[in-house]
C-alpha positions as CSV (number, residue, x, y, z in Angstrom):
1,M,-5.2,9.4,10.0
2,E,-2.3,9.9,7.5
3,V,0.8,7.8,6.9
4,G,3.2,9.5,4.6
5,G,0.4,11.8,3.3
6,F,-1.8,8.8,2.5
7,K,-5.3,8.9,4.2
8,V,-5.4,5.4,6.0
9,S,-9.2,5.8,6.5
10,R,-9.6,5.3,2.7
11,L,-8.1,1.8,2.6
12,P,-10.6,-0.8,2.0
13,L,-10.9,-3.4,4.8
14,P,-11.1,-7.0,3.8
15,M,-14.4,-8.9,4.2
16,N,-12.9,-11.2,6.8
17,W,-11.3,-8.2,8.8
18,A,-12.9,-9.2,12.1
19,K,-11.2,-12.6,11.9
20,G,-7.7,-11.3,12.0
21,C,-8.1,-8.0,13.7
22,D,-7.2,-9.1,17.2
23,Q,-4.3,-11.3,15.9
24,L,-3.0,-8.2,14.0
25,A,-3.2,-6.0,17.0
26,N,-1.3,-8.5,19.0
27,L,1.3,-8.8,16.4
28,A,1.7,-4.9,16.3
29,R,2.0,-5.0,20.1
30,R,4.8,-7.6,20.0
31,M,6.6,-5.4,17.3
32,T,6.5,-2.4,19.5
33,D,7.9,-4.3,22.4
34,L,10.6,-5.7,20.1
35,Y,11.7,-2.2,19.1
36,A,11.8,-1.1,22.6
37,R,14.0,-4.1,23.4
38,V,16.4,-3.1,20.6
39,D,16.8,0.2,22.3
40,R,17.6,-1.5,25.6
41,A,19.9,-4.2,24.1
42,S,22.6,-5.6,26.4
43,E,25.0,-8.4,26.5
44,R,22.3,-10.6,27.9
45,E,20.1,-10.0,25.0
46,P,22.0,-8.8,22.0
47,A,20.3,-6.4,19.5
48,L,20.9,-8.9,16.7
49,S,18.8,-11.6,18.6
50,V,15.9,-9.0,18.9
51,S,16.4,-8.0,15.3
52,S,15.8,-11.5,14.0
53,Q,12.7,-11.6,16.1
54,I,11.6,-8.4,14.5
55,T,12.1,-9.8,11.0
56,E,10.1,-12.9,12.1
57,T,7.3,-10.8,13.3
58,D,7.3,-8.5,10.3
59,K,6.8,-11.7,8.1
60,E,4.0,-12.8,10.3
61,I,2.2,-9.6,9.9
62,D,2.8,-9.6,6.2
63,D,1.4,-13.2,5.9
64,L,-1.6,-12.4,8.1
65,V,-2.4,-9.3,5.9
66,Y,-2.1,-11.4,2.6
67,E,-4.4,-14.0,4.1
68,L,-7.0,-11.3,5.2
69,Y,-7.0,-9.8,1.7
70,E,-6.9,-13.3,0.2
71,L,-4.0,-12.4,-2.0
72,P,-2.8,-15.4,-4.3
73,S,0.9,-16.1,-4.2
74,Y,1.7,-14.2,-7.5
75,D,0.2,-11.0,-6.0
76,R,2.1,-11.7,-2.8
77,A,5.4,-11.8,-4.8
78,T,4.4,-8.6,-6.5
79,V,3.9,-6.9,-3.2
80,A,7.1,-8.3,-1.8
81,R,9.1,-7.1,-4.8
82,A,7.6,-3.5,-4.5
83,C,8.2,-3.4,-0.8
84,T,11.9,-4.5,-1.4
85,A,12.3,-1.8,-4.1
86,I,10.9,1.0,-1.7
87,R,13.2,-0.2,1.1
88,N,16.2,0.0,-1.2
89,D,15.5,3.6,-2.3
């Protein structure tokens, strides 16, 4: 599998991958559902409300991945800055 030309199969999995695999899959399913809800947004459930849930879920995914890879806070900050720079390009 490739994402942006990068071979995902070459990514090293953390030692405790099994611990968070199900939780990560559940968060990914929630994110998929949230994006579908944005597409169907209405007055009853405005897109802005769903967007805030997407932001929250995205943070949960990031935090779980940081935990699984046992990244210390200074490495988390480095990753967050890099992601922000990529998003702003």
